[in-house]
C-alpha positions as CSV (number, residue, x, y, z in Angstrom):
1,M,-5.8,27.8,81.7
2,I,-6.5,29.3,78.3
3,D,-2.7,29.5,77.6
4,K,-2.4,25.8,78.6
5,I,-5.2,24.8,76.2
6,L,-3.7,26.9,73.5
7,F,-0.3,25.3,73.9
8,I,-1.8,21.8,73.9
9,S,-3.7,22.6,70.7
10,L,-0.6,24.0,69.0
11,L,1.4,20.9,70.0
12,F,-1.3,18.6,68.6
13,I,-1.3,20.5,65.3
14,A,2.5,20.5,65.2
15,S,2.6,16.7,65.9
16,G,0.1,16.2,63.0
17,A,2.2,18.3,60.6
18,M,5.3,16.3,61.5
19,A,3.5,13.1,61.0
20,D,2.3,14.2,57.6
21,A,5.7,15.4,56.6
22,Q,7.1,11.9,57.5
23,K,4.6,10.1,55.4
24,K,6.1,8.2,52.5
25,P,4.9,9.1,49.0
26,A,2.2,6.9,47.5
27,V,2.9,5.0,44.3
28,Q,-0.1,4.5,42.0
29,W,0.3,1.7,39.4
30,V,-1.4,0.9,36.1
31,S,-0.4,-2.1,34.0
32,S,-1.3,-3.6,30.6
33,T,-0.7,-7.0,29.0
34,D,-2.1,-8.3,25.8
35,S,-5.0,-10.0,27.7
36,H,-5.5,-7.6,30.6
37,R,-5.2,-4.0,29.4
38,W,-5.2,-0.9,31.6
39,V,-5.5,-2.5,35.0
40,K,-5.3,-0.2,38.0
41,Q,-3.2,-2.1,40.5
42,K,-3.1,-1.5,44.3
43,D,-1.0,1.3,45.5
44,I,2.6,0.2,46.3
45,E,4.3,0.7,49.6
46,V,7.3,2.9,49.6
47,K,10.3,2.0,51.8
48,D,13.5,3.7,52.8
49,Y,16.4,2.7,50.7
50,Y,19.6,1.4,52.5
51,N,23.0,1.5,50.9
52,G,23.8,-1.8,49.3
53,E,20.3,-3.0,48.6
54,A,19.8,-4.4,45.2
55,I,17.7,-2.4,42.7
56,S,16.6,-2.7,39.1
57,V,16.9,1.0,38.2
58,E,17.6,4.3,39.8
59,V,15.6,7.5,38.9
60,F,17.3,10.8,39.6
61,P,14.6,13.5,40.2
62,D,17.3,16.2,40.4
63,R,18.8,15.4,37.0
64,Q,16.2,16.9,34.6
65,K,16.7,16.7,30.9
66,Q,14.6,18.1,28.0
67,V,11.1,19.5,28.3
68,I,8.2,17.4,27.0
69,D,5.8,19.3,24.8
70,G,3.4,16.4,24.3
71,F,2.1,13.5,22.4
72,G,-0.3,12.9,19.4
73,G,-1.0,11.4,16.0
74,C,-1.9,12.6,12.5
75,F,-5.2,13.7,11.1
76,N,-5.8,11.8,7.8
77,E,-8.8,11.7,5.5
78,K,-9.1,7.9,5.8
79,G,-9.5,8.2,9.5
80,W,-12.4,10.7,9.5
81,E,-14.1,8.8,6.6
82,V,-14.3,5.6,8.7
83,L,-15.2,7.5,11.9
84,S,-18.1,9.1,10.0
85,L,-19.7,5.6,9.6
86,L,-20.4,5.5,13.3
87,N,-23.3,7.0,15.1
88,K,-22.6,10.1,17.2
89,T,-22.3,8.3,20.5
90,M,-19.6,5.9,19.3
91,K,-17.8,8.6,17.4
92,D,-17.7,10.9,20.3
93,S,-16.5,8.1,22.6
94,I,-13.5,7.5,20.3
95,L,-12.6,11.2,20.1
96,S,-12.9,11.5,23.9
97,E,-10.5,8.6,24.4
98,L,-8.0,10.3,22.1
99,F,-8.3,14.0,23.1
100,D,-10.2,14.6,26.3
101,R,-7.9,16.2,28.9
102,S,-9.2,14.1,31.8
103,K,-9.2,10.6,30.3
104,G,-7.7,8.4,27.6
105,C,-4.6,9.4,25.6
106,R,-5.0,13.3,26.3
107,F,-3.4,14.0,23.0
108,N,-2.2,17.7,22.9
109,I,-0.1,18.0,19.7
110,C,-1.1,16.5,16.3
111,R,-0.1,16.5,12.7
112,M,-1.9,17.2,9.5
113,P,-1.0,17.1,5.8
114,V,-1.0,20.1,3.4
115,G,-2.9,18.6,0.5
116,A,-2.9,14.9,-0.2
117,N,-0.8,12.3,1.5
118,D,-0.8,8.5,1.2
119,Y,-3.8,8.2,3.5
120,A,-5.9,10.8,1.6
121,L,-8.9,9.5,-0.3
122,K,-7.6,11.0,-3.5
123,W,-4.7,13.0,-4.7
124,Y,-5.1,16.7,-4.6
125,S,-3.5,20.0,-3.7
126,L,-5.0,23.3,-2.5
127,N,-4.5,24.8,-5.9
128,D,-4.5,22.6,-9.0
129,R,-4.8,25.5,-11.5
130,E,-1.7,25.2,-13.6
131,G,0.3,28.4,-13.9
132,D,-1.5,30.2,-11.1
133,Y,1.6,31.7,-9.6
134,A,-0.4,34.3,-7.7
135,M,-2.5,31.6,-6.1
136,E,-5.7,33.2,-7.0
137,N,-7.5,29.9,-7.1
138,F,-6.1,28.6,-3.8
139,S,-8.9,27.0,-1.7
140,V,-9.4,24.7,1.3
141,D,-12.8,23.7,0.1
142,H,-11.7,20.1,-0.3
143,D,-10.5,20.0,3.4
144,R,-14.0,21.0,4.6
145,H,-15.2,17.4,4.0
146,Y,-12.6,15.6,6.0
147,L,-9.6,17.3,7.6
148,I,-11.2,20.4,9.0
149,P,-14.2,18.6,10.6
150,Y,-11.9,16.0,12.0
151,I,-9.6,18.6,13.7
152,L,-12.5,20.7,14.9
153,A,-14.1,17.6,16.5
154,A,-10.8,16.9,18.3
155,Q,-10.6,20.5,19.5
156,A,-14.1,20.3,21.0
157,Y,-12.5,17.9,23.5
158,N,-9.2,19.7,23.8
159,P,-9.5,23.5,22.9
160,G,-5.7,23.8,23.5
161,L,-4.8,21.1,21.0
162,K,-1.8,22.3,18.9
163,I,-1.7,21.4,15.2
164,W,1.4,21.3,13.0
165,A,1.4,20.6,9.3
166,S,3.7,19.2,6.6
167,P,3.2,18.9,2.8
168,W,3.8,15.5,1.1
169,S,3.9,17.2,-2.3
170,P,3.5,20.7,-3.8
171,P,1.0,21.2,-6.4
172,A,1.9,18.9,-9.4
173,W,2.4,21.7,-11.8
174,L,5.2,23.2,-9.5
175,K,7.3,20.0,-10.0
176,T,9.5,19.0,-12.8
177,N,7.6,15.7,-13.5
178,N,4.1,17.4,-13.2
179,H,2.9,14.7,-10.9
180,Y,2.1,14.2,-7.2
181,A,4.3,11.1,-7.0
182,C,8.0,10.9,-7.4
183,K,8.3,7.7,-9.2
184,K,6.1,5.6,-11.4
185,S,4.1,2.6,-10.3
186,K,1.1,0.6,-11.7
187,S,-1.2,2.4,-9.4
188,N,-0.3,6.1,-9.7
189,G,-0.4,6.8,-13.5
190,L,3.0,8.3,-13.6
191,T,4.7,6.9,-16.9
192,C,8.0,8.8,-17.0
193,C,10.2,11.4,-15.3
194,N,11.0,9.7,-12.1
195,G,12.7,11.7,-9.4
196,K,15.8,10.6,-7.6
197,E,17.1,10.9,-4.1
198,G,19.7,13.6,-3.9
199,Q,18.1,15.6,-6.7
200,T,15.4,18.3,-6.5
201,L,12.0,17.6,-8.0
202,M,10.5,21.0,-7.2
203,K,11.0,23.6,-9.8
204,T,13.7,25.9,-8.6
205,D,13.1,29.1,-10.7
206,K,12.3,32.2,-8.7
207,R,8.6,32.4,-9.8
208,S,7.9,28.8,-8.8
209,L,9.6,29.1,-5.4
210,Q,7.8,32.4,-4.6
211,A,4.5,30.8,-5.6
212,Y,5.1,27.8,-3.3
213,A,6.0,30.0,-0.4
214,L,2.8,31.9,-1.0
215,Y,0.8,28.7,-1.2
216,L,2.1,27.5,2.2
217,S,1.4,30.9,3.7
218,K,-2.1,31.0,2.3
219,F,-2.6,27.5,3.8
220,I,-1.8,28.9,7.3
221,T,-4.1,31.9,6.8
222,A,-7.0,29.8,5.4
223,Y,-6.9,27.4,8.3
224,K,-6.8,30.3,10.9
225,N,-10.0,31.6,9.2
226,E,-11.6,28.1,9.8
227,G,-10.7,28.4,13.6
228,I,-7.6,26.2,13.4
229,D,-4.2,27.8,14.3
230,I,-1.3,25.9,12.7
231,Y,1.5,26.5,15.2
232,A,4.3,25.1,13.0
233,L,5.1,24.1,9.5
234,H,7.6,21.2,8.7
235,V,8.7,22.2,5.3
236,Q,8.6,18.8,3.5
237,N,7.6,15.3,4.6
238,E,10.6,13.0,4.0
239,Y,12.4,15.2,1.6
240,N,14.9,12.5,0.7
241,S,12.4,9.8,-0.2
242,C,11.1,9.3,-3.8
243,Q,7.8,7.6,-3.3
244,V,5.0,6.2,-5.4
245,F,2.6,8.3,-3.5
246,P,2.6,12.1,-3.0
247,S,6.2,13.1,-2.3
248,C,8.9,15.6,-3.4
249,V,12.6,15.0,-3.1
250,W,14.9,18.0,-2.4
251,K,18.6,18.6,-2.2
252,S,19.4,19.9,1.2
253,S,21.0,22.9,-0.3
254,D,17.9,23.7,-2.4
255,L,15.6,23.2,0.6
256,A,17.8,25.5,2.6
257,G,17.7,28.1,-0.1
258,F,13.9,27.9,-0.3
259,I,13.5,28.4,3.4
260,A,15.9,31.3,3.6
261,K,15.0,33.2,0.5
262,Y,11.3,32.5,0.0
263,L,9.5,30.8,3.0
264,E,11.0,32.7,5.9
265,P,10.4,36.2,4.4
266,R,6.8,35.2,3.5
267,F,6.1,33.9,6.9
268,R,7.6,36.9,8.6
269,S,5.3,39.1,6.6
270,D,2.1,37.1,6.6
271,N,2.2,34.7,9.5
272,P,4.9,35.7,11.9
273,G,3.4,33.5,14.7
274,T,3.9,30.2,12.8
275,E,7.1,28.4,13.4
276,I,9.2,26.8,10.7
277,W,10.7,23.5,11.4
278,L,13.2,21.5,9.3
279,G,11.3,18.2,8.7
280,T,10.5,15.6,8.3
281,V,14.0,14.1,8.2
282,E,14.0,10.4,7.5
283,R,17.7,9.8,6.8
284,P,20.5,9.3,9.5
285,Y,22.9,11.8,7.8
286,I,23.8,14.7,10.0
287,E,25.4,16.4,7.0
288,N,22.0,16.9,5.4
289,I,20.8,18.7,8.6
290,D,24.1,20.7,8.8
291,T,23.6,21.9,5.2
292,V,20.3,23.6,6.3
293,M,21.1,24.6,9.8
294,T,24.5,26.1,9.3
295,R,23.1,28.9,7.1
296,P,23.1,32.0,9.4
297,E,19.7,33.4,8.2
298,I,18.1,30.0,9.0
299,R,19.8,29.2,12.3
300,D,18.0,31.9,14.2
301,Y,14.6,31.3,12.6
302,V,14.0,27.6,12.4
303,K,12.7,26.5,15.7
304,G,13.0,22.7,15.6
305,I,13.9,19.6,13.7
306,G,11.5,16.7,13.0
307,L,12.9,13.2,12.7
308,Q,11.2,9.9,11.8
309,W,12.1,6.4,10.5
310,G,15.8,6.4,9.5
311,G,16.1,9.9,11.0
312,K,16.5,8.4,14.4
313,G,20.1,7.6,13.4
314,A,20.8,11.3,13.5
315,L,19.0,12.0,16.8
316,I,21.9,11.9,19.2
317,E,24.3,14.0,17.1
318,T,21.5,16.5,16.2
319,H,20.6,17.0,19.9
320,S,24.3,17.4,20.7
321,K,25.0,19.9,17.9
322,Y,21.8,21.9,18.1
323,P,20.8,22.0,21.8
324,Q,18.8,25.2,21.2
325,L,16.4,23.4,18.9
326,K,13.4,21.4,19.8
327,I,13.3,17.9,18.5
328,M,10.1,16.0,17.6
329,Q,9.6,12.4,16.6
330,T,7.2,13.1,13.8
331,E,5.9,9.7,12.6
332,S,6.0,6.5,14.6
333,E,7.0,3.6,12.4
334,C,3.7,2.2,11.1
335,G,4.1,-1.6,11.1
336,N,2.3,-3.9,8.6
337,G,-1.2,-3.9,9.9
338,S,-0.6,-6.6,12.6
339,N,-1.9,-4.3,15.4
340,D,-0.5,-6.8,17.9
341,W,1.5,-6.8,21.1
342,K,4.8,-7.3,19.1
343,A,4.1,-4.0,17.3
344,A,3.5,-2.3,20.5
345,R,6.8,-3.7,22.0
346,N,8.6,-2.3,19.0
347,T,7.0,1.1,19.4
348,F,8.0,1.2,23.1
349,G,11.6,0.8,22.0
350,L,11.2,3.7,19.6
351,M,9.6,5.9,22.3
352,K,12.3,4.9,24.8
353,F,15.1,5.9,22.4
354,Y,13.6,9.2,21.2
355,L,12.5,10.4,24.6
356,S,15.8,9.4,26.2
357,Y,18.0,11.2,23.7
358,G,16.4,14.5,23.2
359,A,12.9,14.4,21.7
360,G,10.3,16.6,23.3
361,S,7.3,15.2,21.6
362,Y,6.2,11.9,20.0
363,M,3.7,11.5,17.2
364,Y,1.9,8.3,16.3
365,W,0.9,8.0,12.7
366,N,-2.8,6.9,11.9
367,M,-5.0,7.3,15.0
368,V,-8.0,5.6,13.3
369,L,-8.3,3.3,10.3
370,D,-10.8,0.7,9.0
371,E,-10.2,-3.1,9.3
372,T,-8.0,-3.1,6.1
373,G,-5.5,-0.6,7.3
374,K,-4.7,0.2,3.6
375,S,-3.1,3.3,2.3
376,S,-4.2,4.7,-1.0
377,W,-1.4,2.8,-2.7
378,G,-2.0,-0.5,-0.8
379,W,0.4,-0.6,2.1
380,V,-1.3,-2.1,5.1
381,Q,-0.4,-0.2,8.2
382,N,-1.2,-0.2,12.0
383,S,-3.5,2.2,13.8
384,L,-4.3,3.0,17.4
385,I,-8.0,2.2,16.8
386,T,-9.6,0.0,14.2
387,I,-13.2,0.3,13.0
388,D,-14.8,-2.5,11.0
389,R,-16.8,-1.1,8.2
390,K,-19.4,-3.8,8.1
391,T,-20.0,-4.6,11.8
392,K,-19.0,-1.1,13.1
393,E,-17.0,-2.9,15.8
394,V,-14.4,-0.7,17.4
395,T,-11.0,-2.2,18.5
396,F,-8.5,-0.3,20.7
397,N,-5.2,-1.9,19.6
398,P,-2.1,-2.5,21.8
399,E,-0.4,0.7,20.6
400,F,-3.3,2.7,21.9
401,Y,-2.7,1.5,25.4
402,L,1.1,1.9,25.0
403,M,0.7,5.6,24.0
404,K,-1.9,6.0,26.9
405,H,0.7,4.7,29.4
406,F,2.8,7.7,28.5
407,S,0.4,10.5,27.4
408,H,-2.4,9.9,30.0
409,F,0.1,10.7,32.8
410,I,2.8,13.0,31.3
411,D,1.9,16.7,31.3
412,S,3.1,19.3,28.9
413,K,6.2,21.0,30.3
414,A,7.3,17.9,32.2
415,N,10.9,16.9,32.1
416,V,12.6,13.7,31.2
417,L,14.7,12.4,34.1
418,E,18.0,10.7,34.0
419,I,18.0,7.0,34.9
420,S,20.7,4.3,35.6
421,P,21.4,2.0,34.0
422,A,20.3,3.9,30.9
423,K,19.8,0.6,28.9
424,E,16.8,-0.4,31.1
425,D,13.4,-0.5,29.5
426,V,12.4,2.5,31.5
427,V,11.6,6.1,30.8
428,A,11.0,8.5,33.7
429,F,9.6,12.1,33.9
430,M,8.8,14.8,36.3
431,N,5.5,16.8,35.9
432,P,5.5,20.5,36.6
433,G,3.6,19.8,39.8
434,G,6.3,17.5,41.1
435,E,4.9,14.1,40.3
436,I,7.3,11.5,39.1
437,I,6.1,9.3,36.2
438,I,8.0,6.1,35.5
439,V,7.0,3.9,32.5
440,V,8.6,0.4,32.5
441,A,8.2,-2.5,30.0
442,N,8.8,-6.1,31.0
443,H,9.5,-7.9,27.6
444,D,10.2,-11.2,29.3
445,K,7.6,-14.0,29.1
446,K,7.8,-14.5,32.9
447,E,6.9,-12.1,35.6
448,K,9.7,-10.4,37.6
449,D,10.2,-8.4,40.7
450,Y,11.3,-4.8,39.7
451,S,12.8,-2.4,42.3
452,V,13.0,1.4,41.6
453,K,15.1,3.8,43.7
454,F,14.4,7.5,43.7
455,G,16.2,9.7,46.2
456,N,16.5,7.9,49.4
457,K,13.3,5.8,48.8
458,K,12.5,2.7,46.8
459,F,9.5,0.6,45.8
460,T,9.2,-3.0,44.4
461,A,6.5,-4.3,42.0
462,R,6.0,-7.7,40.5
463,L,5.7,-7.0,36.8
464,E,3.6,-9.4,34.8
465,G,5.3,-11.1,31.7
466,R,5.2,-8.9,28.5
467,S,3.6,-5.9,30.2
468,F,3.7,-2.1,30.1
469,N,3.5,-0.4,33.6
470,T,3.2,3.2,34.6
471,F,4.0,4.3,38.1
472,V,3.0,7.7,39.5
473,I,4.8,8.9,42.6
474,Q,2.8,11.6,44.3
């Protein structure tokens, strides 16, 4: 009798296990439109796929592409300055929505400037003492007012947050025009000595290059002493662009020489754990990248390439020629201050392109700005979040929700998945735990039925017009 009862019990357990194994995967769905953002829809029924059925897109879980390192934005002085106008509760709520690992955007990789950029409150470097080649007067005291507290506040929500840095300009006295900007304008005080794309504005004598390598190394060390590890340095922001704000143009050959002869040896000695990247590259010319990356002493040391703006034109060829290198989209195109759904649609197209063709991380630009959105030289730009100085009203803009549709669900070390047809407004990923994440945009005004095939299964959802949608297959 005992054996019979045991047999029946085992049979019941086995039957339950078989039933569980035959369960179809659940699909969770979150959608956003301009009027209804971040709506959790009902779970979608998964059905068996039969040959010949019409589908909108096929996702291939067994065709995994590059690894995703993460998503983030840039810490800028103007962001922290306006955040500091809010009370603690409101400020903490915004930081939580950006960085908390259990909610919001869950940002895990972010950028910061070395010295002033165009969203600094004033122009400065970390050593403005002219002729101090030994960097005895190097100091990050200025950054203790804005950048350091901004980053530390973010790390309180995500202690694993990775920070990378890039200079917009060396100290002015290390440049041939002795100014932070590259070309004169009514607003920057430069009256002569414009730089020019294709030339080098940095002084190229040995003493100056040694001093600048020391300057950058001391920056890494100083931030480490503040409790902030800089995991990577992108050597120069937009090194081809001669701007009216802090900037420095380099010939590709001179930049390669600086990395190989001065920066790499200095980092090997002082900060061997910090990666050097070629970035940020904002032109579509693969030959500029080749000039740097074909040098033998650089090829084995530079860990990645950062592309932004026009640099996307070199993405496909860069990924093909240098498959061993990580690729980062380093600055999402910043718009004109509209902060509207059209801007979010444009950014979706950029994210789709970069993530489909080799980028492992995607950086937004300004996470937080005031209602003007103005840079220090007057360009009005977009931000994820807007804070009104007078009313203290906080607005989460459409691009915040777009970023969240990716970063909230996609874990570090996920893989991009191949889809077909590739032109569809879809990007798919597989998390390390096996979840499949599918992000779909419907740019049409009208709603439409959209069918997704994965393996031998499929599901169909009715997408609202002009919507972003994330599907999570458990």
